[in-house]
Every structure is written in structure tokens, then in C-alpha cells.
Phi, psi and omega in degrees: 000137181250145178232149172261133180233154172254139184243145172275137181272114179270358178099184184246141181230150174295316183226127174248118179257122182257111182108112182261041180263216189300316180270326187296319180299319184282332172296315181293315179299315181297315180299314182292319179296333179267018169096003182269140172288116194233138172235141180246123180258124182228131186286339181258196180252019174205179184241165174113332177056231186297331183279351177239281184286348179269354178066012187282346184069190183236119183210135013222132185270348185244159170294172190240143167228135180286325183288125187296320181288319177296320181297317178295310186287319190259354177236293187297315181292332180293337179301335181286335187242325184212067187301325183295340179294328188241351180279143180250355178227130177230223174058217184296319177303319179293318178302316180301311182295319183293328174302316182286320178300315181293333178270003176075019182247013175213146177260124175243209179225123181057034179076013183228170173282118183250217182295314179234144173225119175246149194230164166285122194303308184294324179292326177297320178291314183296319180298319176298316180297320176300314182293322176296315181294316178302325181282345180091020178282133171274133181246131177243102182279170176050040186229126184241139175288129180259320179190186178226160172248137182241149170237102187061238183260022178235144170279123178257338180216141170260124180263125185235167176224133177204204182295340177280353189097223178266147179216165177229140180237117180282138187225137169277315175227145183237138174240120180269108177239031183287345183088327180252009182054041183297315181297315179301317180295317177299327183276359178087017178290132176294135182224153166265141180249111182067212185284148178248173175302322179295323178295321177295316181298328181273357179089009182267358182202163179248340187212137177298132177090345179294150180243154179300158182299148175246148182197195180222149172250120187259149180258128183228163173231169178089015177282127175264090184295329178300312181292321181296313179294324177298317178298317182291326176294324179280340181227069186299340177289348178265355173271137183227115184296133176287122188289342179259325177283333174050064176234134169288169177300318180295319178295318180296318180294313180299316180298318180299311183287345173273002181075028181245178181292129177236128187228122180198175176236148176243135175273111180258144183273118181253130181305126177073358182240355181078210182271130178236138181283137175241124180280138183235129176230120179286162182236165181300329180280134182303132176080004179252152183203162169256134178239138177236121179189014184234118173206174185269340184094144180303133176080005185274338178226158172251108185291353178254008178245120188300323183287313181290329176294319177295319178296322177296320177301313178300316184300309185290327179292316181289332180293342182299326179300315179293323179302314182290332178302322181261334182290327182289351178276352177275124178306130185105338178252006186301328184252019182294138177231142178287132174249334180197126174243122184279176169294162180302137180263124183263130180268335188204141172211260177269149164237128176294155168265110189253190179297335175211143175250116180285137185248169178297327178295319177302317185288307187290335178275351182069029184303134175268156181229148177297333181251027178298132180235001179194165177231168176214163177220013182273128176297166180296128181235084173223169179225120359277157174264125177304144184302323182293333175280316182298324187264002181293148177281142180227113182229106185054049187270138173210161178228169183243149182242117182279147178303324187298338181286350177264356184259113178291158186297316196234018176235125190279337186241028182240136168237148179239129179231153181105202189287353182260017176294172183282101186206151170287165182300315183295316177298320180298329179297342175259334186275329190285346177302159195301314183297323179290322176296321177299317181294319176297322178299315178301317181295317180295316179296320178295316180298315181297322178293319178299322183283340183309133179072007181267332185076001183282155170285155182300330180287343185262010178298150172285104189295330179292325176296316179297312182297321180294318179299316180296314181298319179296335178268008174093003180289151175260121183233000000 
């Protein structure tokens, strides 16, 4: 059935950023700081996505070492004296985090952005809004992209819906930061949905189209960390090292009492299921923490299907009651209370087919690219992880992210940043964490601003100009 609609004209912008989440905010700030008239479209009533309202925190700013003692001595401790030696993300994301650390509303390591940074939620949102406003970005809240209008191989208008009804925003360049590549899909960009045959062949999936598990990270208060650490010291078999945070119990305890980021897992006893790991991340407020232990399981939902996504939201919300039934039995968690449960967090949906598809070999080998525009240090986080990836040695490990994975095949004025870039599932498991999405956002926004008034396709940018601009702004590429 077809309907005729009337649209409100919101005007013309050099850069239209769709999605005000982890990558979108930094794309918009970068575009505006580089002189582009920029508007940010966000479907909710605030900004930041997973790094604010999603409780995910910010990870990962440092290179990685698997060995716990080496990681502490040669990475985390180095942050106190020479942070640039070990950090893999700089630029606007680093500026954002340092504003909060200096204001006492974020926990870092040695006064710097380390492997993990967790924040006071409202201050994280406000700091982003300040930076967007300072840059001159216009923000349109409660606004969802409905479709696009094209002129040949360019998007000329973004069609949106909000309290005004339907509207149209004219765009010279568009950045899709929706997380699901919605704009790209509306524009006819070829995409993979979930796992592919190649992902199955590499051991990263069991079924074509299946998506990674979706879940929630909950915010709680009433944690007695003194009692919890005492329990873990007396029962070391209940301590479970976080494979990405890489902290021993002693390191986690010392970091906590130094007012720094502490990352570890506790094995909680679940009826009929034995011991299950619960991830613990401390927060700036005394007795508060983020806990991760609730998800739907790989292949259980289709993040692009409204009904299964809604069912998944119900499932994880209702599962919280059972989660608290067993978590309160751990000494130190007896008086824990829920303070905030976010919407379900989606790890995977669409991946665009871009000018280049980054692979697991590119990531695990740390391959450099002539068009590298960002770096990362987060190990592969998918389920299941192939044994050869899980068991690989990692010593001061980092990887590079090429510009081409943000360029869709058949649209000349579109860039895609965030978890829906052109990547295999295993590679995406390292690229999608928040700090890497922020860095990709900065690169996309900078590129779009450089291209403004040029008429060039995004693939035709002078890559050396982009890389030099990013480096001058403090980015690590």
C-alpha cells in the first residue's frame, strides 16, 4: 500500500550524521570543528548510545597484552609516565574522556584513559552535549530516519519522522552511524545480515544470518567492595580474570583502592547451572558498579526484526529478577539494588559491503594500511571464538582500521561508521567496542568536512590529507 506524505523542510547541511550514539557524536563534533555545517539526528532524547545510556563504558584505549604482569607493568603503569606509548586512541575521544577524568566523573588508570573507562552516566551525557554545542552541531532529538531520496549515486535528502510529522533534510554528505546501517540499506547499499558463509568457514559462526548475542549491562548500588575483595581473597577459585581487562585479583583490588578502574569477574552460583561468571566494573560513586551477566545468547534474536527484538527486550528485562536471586548470595553483593537497566544492547546486525572488507587475519596480524585512519587494541569478542584466535599470543598488540571499510560500494556521498562497517564477524568482534567506534566516527566526520564543496565521492578523498588532519588533531592512526 502506498501513501502520500507532506514533508517539512529542515534545510540543507554540509554533513548530516544519522545516529547520535558512540560513533555519531564524534563524527558530528569532528565535522563541525572542521568547518562543516552539521546536523545530528538522534532517535532518543539524549546522546552517547552505548557509552552513556547503554552502560557499556568506554573500551579500549590501550594496546593489549595477555600476560597479566606484563600488561600491568608495560601498559597500565606506563600510562602514568608516557601514555602515548601505549594508547591506541587519541583525538576527540581522548579529549572527551580526559574532561571527565579531570572533573572526577570518570574512572581511568594513572589519571589517563586506559583499557576501560567507566563514567557517571548523566555527566557523560552532559559532557557530550557540551562538546557538540561548543562545536556548533545542531541536534534533532526524537527523530528517526525513515528513508532517503537519491539523485543518481548520491543521497540528496534524508527523510525523517518526529513530532513535526515527516521532514526532509538536504545533505551534501551523509554519515550513517545508526549501528544497523539503516541509511545505507535505505539507499540500496549491499549489506550482509548477521553471519555469512565465510564467517562459518572461519569458525566464527554456525549458521548463515545468525547474530551475536544481545544483552544488558546493569547499573547497581550497595556493593560492599571491602567485603567482596575479602571473600575473593579467601576463595580465590571464585575470582575469574577478565580476559580483556587483564587484572589479577591483587591488581584489581589495588586499582579500586587507588580510585582507579577495576575490572574483574566473580563466579556466582546459579541454581542448576553451577558457577557462572559475572563481570564487575566499578564506578566513580562509592558502592556503585556495572554488572554484566544477562544476555539472550547467540542466534536468539534478529536485531532487524521488530518482533524478535521486542521479545529480546522483554526477555533480558525479566531475566534480571533471576539474576539478582543469585548475585545477592555473593558476599559483598547482599544489599545490591538496581539503579538503571538500559534497553537491550545489540552487538551485530548489518555489515555494509564496502570498498574493502577487513578480515580477522588483518586484525590479529596487526596489519597496517596506507589508508589507516584509526587503531584498536581490543581482542576479538564474539561467541564462539575460534580456538586459533582465542589461543594466539598477544604482546603489545594493536591493529589498524582502514578508511575503505567505511565506504559503501555504490553511494558516492555516504560514509558508515561504527559496528556496521565492512568487516567479517571475527574482525568486527575487535572493531565494535566503544573507543574504536568513537575513533571511526572522528575519521568519518573529518573526511566529510574535508570533502564539503568538492563534489568528490567519499572514495576519492586525498587520503594523505585526511590522515594528516587526523594526526594533527591528536588521533592515533
